[in-house]
PLY file of the C-alpha trace (Angstrom):
ply
format ascii 1.0
element vertex 422
property float x
property float y
property float z
element edge 421
property int vertex1
property int vertex2
end_header
-195.66 1.74 157.36
-195.09 3.02 153.69
-192.16 3.04 151.85
-190.83 5.88 150.63
-187.61 7.60 149.12
-186.51 10.83 149.47
-184.71 13.02 146.35
-182.57 16.24 146.97
-181.79 18.74 144.60
-178.20 19.41 145.40
-178.43 22.86 143.42
-181.20 24.14 145.83
-181.05 22.34 148.58
-184.93 21.21 148.09
-185.97 17.85 148.97
-189.10 15.87 148.23
-190.44 12.45 149.89
-191.88 9.94 147.01
-193.82 7.07 148.28
-192.63 3.41 146.65
-195.85 1.57 145.29
-195.11 -2.15 143.37
-191.26 -0.94 143.31
-192.41 1.93 141.57
-191.56 6.03 141.64
-194.24 8.31 140.17
-192.41 10.13 137.40
-194.78 12.89 138.14
-193.21 13.68 141.72
-189.61 13.26 140.66
-190.37 16.11 137.92
-192.42 18.08 140.25
-189.00 18.73 142.21
-186.95 18.64 139.35
-188.59 20.30 136.22
-187.09 19.54 132.96
-185.14 17.34 134.21
-185.36 13.66 132.64
-184.73 10.02 132.59
-182.08 9.07 130.23
-183.39 5.71 129.48
-183.01 4.82 125.84
-184.68 1.01 125.96
-187.08 1.85 128.84
-185.93 -1.24 130.48
-186.12 0.77 133.88
-188.91 2.69 133.26
-192.55 1.87 133.89
-195.09 3.09 131.15
-197.73 1.20 131.92
-200.18 -0.15 134.80
-201.34 -3.95 133.72
-203.50 -6.35 135.25
-202.83 -9.16 132.57
-199.46 -10.79 132.84
-196.60 -10.75 135.35
-193.23 -11.83 134.89
-190.19 -12.36 137.79
-187.28 -12.74 135.69
-185.24 -13.36 138.44
-187.48 -16.40 140.21
-188.43 -17.31 136.30
-191.91 -16.98 136.91
-194.94 -16.08 133.87
-198.50 -15.94 135.00
-201.38 -14.94 132.44
-203.96 -13.04 135.06
-202.64 -14.93 138.13
-202.74 -18.52 136.73
-199.11 -19.59 136.10
-197.82 -20.64 132.47
-196.97 -24.36 133.36
-200.30 -24.71 134.59
-202.36 -23.16 131.80
-199.55 -24.96 129.11
-201.06 -28.24 130.45
-204.64 -27.99 131.01
-206.18 -25.24 128.67
-206.70 -24.66 124.94
-205.19 -21.73 123.20
-208.44 -20.40 122.83
-209.35 -20.73 126.31
-206.19 -18.58 127.10
-207.49 -15.82 124.60
-210.30 -15.52 126.77
-208.54 -14.87 129.58
-206.17 -12.74 128.24
-208.96 -10.23 126.29
-211.73 -10.65 129.07
-210.13 -11.20 132.02
-211.05 -14.85 132.70
-210.82 -18.49 131.75
-214.28 -19.45 130.46
-216.56 -21.96 131.91
-218.16 -24.26 129.87
-220.91 -22.69 127.85
-218.84 -19.51 127.83
-216.08 -21.43 126.11
-219.02 -22.59 123.60
-220.12 -19.54 122.60
-216.33 -18.22 122.44
-215.35 -20.61 120.04
-218.52 -20.11 117.70
-217.70 -16.61 117.89
-214.26 -17.34 116.29
-215.56 -19.83 114.04
-217.95 -17.24 112.71
-215.62 -14.38 112.09
-212.69 -16.84 110.64
-213.42 -16.48 106.61
-212.00 -13.65 104.83
-213.83 -11.57 102.11
-213.32 -13.08 98.59
-212.21 -9.29 97.70
-209.50 -9.90 100.04
-208.15 -12.89 98.42
-208.07 -11.02 95.14
-207.42 -7.82 95.44
-205.06 -7.64 98.81
-203.11 -10.96 98.81
-202.65 -11.85 94.90
-200.96 -8.70 94.50
-197.76 -9.37 95.98
-194.85 -10.81 94.48
-194.55 -14.39 94.20
-191.73 -14.66 96.26
-192.88 -12.23 99.08
-191.63 -13.13 102.62
-194.80 -14.44 104.29
-194.13 -12.08 107.38
-194.21 -9.09 105.00
-197.97 -10.14 103.47
-199.12 -10.54 107.26
-198.38 -7.46 108.23
-199.69 -5.83 105.52
-202.71 -7.54 105.13
-203.49 -6.95 108.29
-203.49 -3.19 108.10
-205.35 -3.70 104.82
-208.26 -5.14 106.89
-209.12 -1.52 108.83
-210.37 -0.81 105.20
-212.93 -3.99 105.29
-214.23 -2.93 108.53
-214.44 1.22 108.80
-216.60 0.98 111.98
-213.06 -0.47 113.69
-212.34 3.26 114.23
-214.97 4.01 116.92
-212.05 2.53 119.50
-214.30 4.37 122.34
-217.30 1.76 122.08
-216.48 -0.99 124.34
-218.54 -2.77 122.01
-216.95 -2.38 118.70
-213.78 -3.15 120.52
-214.92 -6.59 121.62
-216.44 -7.20 117.75
-213.21 -6.40 115.95
-211.28 -8.23 118.73
-213.10 -11.55 117.98
-212.52 -10.88 114.40
-208.68 -10.31 114.73
-208.28 -13.73 116.63
-210.48 -15.34 114.21
-208.64 -14.13 110.62
-204.99 -14.29 111.65
-204.69 -18.20 110.98
-206.60 -17.65 108.16
-204.92 -15.00 106.50
-201.51 -16.54 107.84
-202.41 -19.79 105.73
-203.23 -17.49 102.87
-199.71 -15.74 102.96
-197.99 -19.23 103.05
-200.25 -20.72 100.15
-199.65 -17.72 98.22
-196.21 -18.07 97.93
-196.30 -21.84 97.51
-198.80 -21.56 94.31
-201.33 -23.41 96.27
-205.11 -22.84 96.21
-206.38 -21.22 99.21
-207.99 -23.29 101.44
-211.21 -21.90 103.85
-211.74 -22.39 107.40
-213.95 -25.40 108.51
-216.40 -24.45 111.19
-216.39 -27.80 112.30
-212.67 -27.71 113.40
-211.58 -26.55 116.34
-208.79 -23.39 116.05
-205.42 -24.93 115.75
-206.32 -28.14 113.75
-208.34 -25.57 111.39
-205.07 -23.86 110.90
-203.38 -26.39 109.77
-205.81 -27.86 107.70
-205.46 -24.55 106.13
-201.96 -24.84 105.56
-201.17 -28.17 104.48
-204.59 -29.85 103.10
-203.78 -30.95 99.77
-206.36 -31.67 96.89
-210.34 -32.95 97.74
-209.14 -35.66 100.09
-209.75 -34.80 103.98
-206.76 -33.80 105.95
-206.07 -35.66 108.66
-204.61 -33.62 111.79
-202.23 -35.86 113.97
-203.39 -34.85 117.64
-199.84 -34.62 119.53
-199.16 -32.04 116.70
-202.44 -30.28 116.82
-201.60 -30.46 120.66
-198.12 -28.82 120.60
-199.09 -26.58 118.29
-201.99 -25.46 120.28
-199.50 -25.36 123.22
-196.60 -23.00 121.65
-199.64 -20.39 120.62
-200.56 -20.03 124.75
-196.49 -20.22 125.59
-195.97 -17.02 123.03
-199.73 -15.36 123.82
-198.40 -12.42 125.98
-195.36 -11.64 127.63
-195.53 -8.71 129.20
-194.46 -5.14 127.90
-192.05 -6.80 125.09
-190.80 -4.64 122.34
-194.28 -5.66 119.92
-196.71 -5.07 123.17
-195.27 -1.45 123.72
-195.46 -0.71 120.09
-199.33 -1.88 120.44
-199.87 0.29 123.53
-197.84 3.29 121.84
-199.24 2.75 117.87
-203.17 2.54 120.12
-202.31 5.71 122.60
-202.95 7.80 119.14
-206.56 5.87 118.89
-205.37 4.09 115.47
-208.00 1.48 114.59
-206.67 -2.16 116.24
-205.96 -3.50 112.46
-203.13 -1.42 112.37
-202.26 -1.24 115.71
-201.67 -4.94 115.52
-200.03 -4.61 111.96
-197.58 -1.85 114.22
-196.77 -4.87 116.41
-196.23 -7.33 114.24
-194.09 -5.51 112.86
-191.77 -4.99 115.66
-191.87 -8.80 116.15
-190.81 -8.97 112.42
-187.42 -7.49 113.76
-185.04 -10.23 114.35
-184.26 -9.40 117.71
-187.46 -10.06 118.57
-189.72 -12.75 116.78
-186.80 -13.94 114.70
-184.56 -15.98 117.56
-185.77 -18.87 117.00
-185.10 -19.01 113.37
-181.63 -17.75 114.36
-181.14 -21.22 116.62
-182.28 -23.22 113.83
-179.60 -21.36 111.52
-177.11 -21.59 114.41
-177.55 -25.57 114.84
-177.14 -26.41 111.13
-174.04 -24.30 110.73
-172.03 -26.21 113.92
-173.60 -29.42 111.65
-172.44 -32.30 113.90
-172.67 -33.36 117.42
-168.75 -33.66 118.07
-168.58 -30.14 117.00
-170.84 -28.79 119.91
-167.44 -28.30 122.28
-165.16 -26.57 119.66
-168.57 -24.19 119.07
-168.98 -23.41 122.57
-165.22 -22.78 122.99
-165.36 -19.93 120.11
-168.96 -18.82 122.13
-166.63 -17.51 124.85
-163.74 -16.46 122.94
-166.13 -14.12 121.49
-165.58 -15.60 118.01
-169.11 -17.57 118.29
-172.79 -16.24 118.88
-175.09 -18.40 121.28
-178.44 -18.40 119.70
-181.70 -19.22 121.99
-179.92 -18.69 125.47
-180.39 -15.87 127.76
-183.18 -13.30 127.76
-183.52 -9.91 128.19
-185.94 -10.48 131.10
-185.15 -13.52 132.62
-182.21 -14.23 134.40
-183.39 -17.90 135.49
-184.51 -20.82 132.79
-187.01 -19.75 130.61
-190.39 -21.42 132.29
-191.67 -21.59 128.95
-187.82 -23.66 127.48
-188.80 -26.62 129.78
-192.36 -26.81 128.16
-191.13 -26.78 124.89
-188.27 -29.53 125.50
-190.90 -31.73 126.86
-193.30 -31.13 124.05
-190.17 -31.85 121.19
-189.33 -34.79 122.55
-193.46 -35.85 121.91
-193.33 -34.17 118.43
-190.13 -36.23 117.30
-191.92 -39.50 118.06
-194.62 -38.88 115.28
-192.10 -36.66 112.73
-189.41 -38.89 113.38
-186.17 -37.39 115.11
-184.59 -34.07 114.33
-180.78 -34.91 113.66
-180.40 -31.21 114.98
-182.42 -32.36 118.56
-178.93 -34.08 119.83
-176.87 -30.79 118.93
-179.50 -28.58 120.80
-179.36 -31.29 123.99
-175.58 -31.10 123.93
-175.63 -27.68 123.89
-177.95 -26.92 126.58
-175.87 -29.84 128.42
-172.73 -27.63 128.11
-174.37 -24.57 128.83
-176.00 -25.53 132.41
-172.52 -27.20 133.44
-169.73 -24.58 132.79
-169.35 -21.53 134.94
-169.15 -19.12 132.21
-172.58 -19.80 131.11
-173.49 -19.98 134.48
-172.35 -16.61 135.60
-173.79 -15.28 132.91
-177.33 -16.57 133.54
-177.41 -18.23 130.14
-180.25 -20.64 130.00
-182.51 -21.33 127.38
-185.13 -19.41 126.77
-188.32 -20.46 124.47
-186.82 -19.68 120.76
-184.46 -22.41 121.47
-186.49 -25.78 120.83
-189.35 -23.68 119.34
-187.95 -23.75 115.82
-187.05 -27.51 115.83
-190.83 -28.40 116.67
-191.84 -25.76 113.99
-189.25 -27.59 111.28
-190.49 -31.00 112.12
-194.00 -30.21 111.54
-193.18 -28.74 108.62
-193.58 -25.12 108.58
-190.59 -23.46 106.42
-188.33 -21.20 108.15
-189.76 -17.98 106.60
-193.42 -18.77 108.45
-191.80 -19.21 111.93
-192.40 -15.19 113.42
-196.33 -15.34 111.38
-196.50 -18.75 113.94
-195.49 -16.44 116.65
-197.94 -13.77 115.25
-201.38 -15.88 115.79
-199.84 -16.93 119.45
-199.37 -13.04 120.17
-202.21 -11.49 118.91
-204.67 -11.91 121.84
-201.77 -10.31 123.76
-201.42 -7.47 121.83
-205.35 -6.87 121.82
-205.71 -7.08 125.72
-203.16 -4.70 126.28
-204.32 -2.25 123.51
-208.16 -3.14 125.32
-206.96 -2.15 128.77
-204.98 0.79 128.15
-208.24 2.66 126.25
-210.18 1.41 129.05
-207.32 3.35 131.38
-207.73 6.81 129.72
-203.95 6.83 128.75
-202.38 9.90 127.24
-201.12 9.69 123.79
-197.38 8.56 124.47
-194.84 11.02 124.11
-191.18 10.17 125.40
-188.84 13.07 125.80
-185.06 13.08 124.64
-181.87 14.37 125.16
-180.82 16.55 122.44
-177.29 16.00 121.66
-177.01 17.75 118.27
-175.57 21.68 117.20
-176.26 24.63 118.90
-178.04 27.25 117.89
-176.60 28.04 114.03
-177.36 30.67 111.42
-178.41 29.22 108.21
-175.65 30.19 105.40
-176.05 31.29 102.14
-175.81 28.55 99.68
-172.75 29.53 97.98
-171.03 29.73 102.03
-172.04 26.00 102.51
0 1
1 2
2 3
3 4
4 5
5 6
6 7
7 8
8 9
9 10
10 11
11 12
12 13
13 14
14 15
15 16
16 17
17 18
18 19
19 20
20 21
21 22
22 23
23 24
24 25
25 26
26 27
27 28
28 29
29 30
30 31
31 32
32 33
33 34
34 35
35 36
36 37
37 38
38 39
39 40
40 41
41 42
42 43
43 44
44 45
45 46
46 47
47 48
48 49
49 50
50 51
51 52
52 53
53 54
54 55
55 56
56 57
57 58
58 59
59 60
60 61
61 62
62 63
63 64
64 65
65 66
66 67
67 68
68 69
69 70
70 71
71 72
72 73
73 74
74 75
75 76
76 77
77 78
78 79
79 80
80 81
81 82
82 83
83 84
84 85
85 86
86 87
87 88
88 89
89 90
90 91
91 92
92 93
93 94
94 95
95 96
96 97
97 98
98 99
99 100
100 101
101 102
102 103
103 104
104 105
105 106
106 107
107 108
108 109
109 110
110 111
111 112
112 113
113 114
114 115
115 116
116 117
117 118
118 119
119 120
120 121
121 122
122 123
123 124
124 125
125 126
126 127
127 128
128 129
129 130
130 131
131 132
132 133
133 134
134 135
135 136
136 137
137 138
138 139
139 140
140 141
141 142
142 143
143 144
144 145
145 146
146 147
147 148
148 149
149 150
150 151
151 152
152 153
153 154
154 155
155 156
156 157
157 158
158 159
159 160
160 161
161 162
162 163
163 164
164 165
165 166
166 167
167 168
168 169
169 170
170 171
171 172
172 173
173 174
174 175
175 176
176 177
177 178
178 179
179 180
180 181
181 182
182 183
183 184
184 185
185 186
186 187
187 188
188 189
189 190
190 191
191 192
192 193
193 194
194 195
195 196
196 197
197 198
198 199
199 200
200 201
201 202
202 203
203 204
204 205
205 206
206 207
207 208
208 209
209 210
210 211
211 212
212 213
213 214
214 215
215 216
216 217
217 218
218 219
219 220
220 221
221 222
222 223
223 224
224 225
225 226
226 227
227 228
228 229
229 230
230 231
231 232
232 233
233 234
234 235
235 236
236 237
237 238
238 239
239 240
240 241
241 242
242 243
243 244
244 245
245 246
246 247
247 248
248 249
249 250
250 251
251 252
252 253
253 254
254 255
255 256
256 257
257 258
258 259
259 260
260 261
261 262
262 263
263 264
264 265
265 266
266 267
267 268
268 269
269 270
270 271
271 272
272 273
273 274
274 275
275 276
276 277
277 278
278 279
279 280
280 281
281 282
282 283
283 284
284 285
285 286
286 287
287 288
288 289
289 290
290 291
291 292
292 293
293 294
294 295
295 296
296 297
297 298
298 299
299 300
300 301
301 302
302 303
303 304
304 305
305 306
306 307
307 308
308 309
309 310
310 311
311 312
312 313
313 314
314 315
315 316
316 317
317 318
318 319
319 320
320 321
321 322
322 323
323 324
324 325
325 326
326 327
327 328
328 329
329 330
330 331
331 332
332 333
333 334
334 335
335 336
336 337
337 338
338 339
339 340
340 341
341 342
342 343
343 344
344 345
345 346
346 347
347 348
348 349
349 350
350 351
351 352
352 353
353 354
354 355
355 356
356 357
357 358
358 359
359 360
360 361
361 362
362 363
363 364
364 365
365 366
366 367
367 368
368 369
369 370
370 371
371 372
372 373
373 374
374 375
375 376
376 377
377 378
378 379
379 380
380 381
381 382
382 383
383 384
384 385
385 386
386 387
387 388
388 389
389 390
390 391
391 392
392 393
393 394
394 395
395 396
396 397
397 398
398 399
399 400
400 401
401 402
402 403
403 404
404 405
405 406
406 407
407 408
408 409
409 410
410 411
411 412
412 413
413 414
414 415
415 416
416 417
417 418
418 419
419 420
420 421
């Protein structure tokens, strides 16, 4: 028997029976009974704006799945490019498919020489890497004007490959430009993540040797960040894409949302918090300050997760492997003590404040040699396949252009006074 709810308009006595489908109520049925009456939901946290087959997230149970596959299994058994293929093509690739996919990505990785000269060199020397990346992604649409043919599935496929392939190249180039270092061209013989690390850190003419532990950690962090359902930046991609904007400006808009400190900058905030705490012995007093409302505990709690973020456990284990190579980060002991206190204190337990993925990822990035301003850039590389998967999915659904309603709170109707009467 189908589940339904009954809505009654007490002003008229009219009622309508509305089916519940996967925990949702169709807004069309609601507006049929109550025309001109809208839900007041400023953050859309109680509103479903999309049907999607890409990512399943159950915050209460602490579950995250990409197209049905648990994130724990994907992080352990697959590479980032395999996960990118899963997100944008719908399935994990078999051997021949993966070989072809890697070749497509490698072939599309270089950026035009004029892009370095005319786009990247146009920024101030002290420009933030994320600001350079956001602007550069949008600028890429001028290099591939055919990308505006978004109704052609083959064209969309080509642009998806280009964006996933070129994102590490542009990101590394943005960093090296800010450091006054010569650009390093992508090497088609390297895997995706080794190529990125080489473009970031290679100096001189000698070969750059990528430590496999660090490469695997970086690749796994890309996997963990690849998608996360209808978050702020993904919603931005869908909204901008619904206007039939090309994929470059769409992804640039999503990256702009990620640039905000409430979204992509959380791991940077964690690192600053740990630095301010300073010493292991200061943790208890800091946590008392949190409970008193005098301090902010960064990296704990999540808008969706009301349980332990499944990605956080994976990152925590990875941190120890990374530190075996790079040397122990002195902030790790502080982080571990914070987690120990929070998981044992009823104040934090009752508020469901568990570590999230950002709590340990910044420590890993720092230990690998990335400056703080690159943290959100790394997030962008990982999240690009997710944004593109949602953009492509939306276009196959014949979705309408996004146009939320509002509740007007301004002045009532009034006449314009003469200038000497104002």
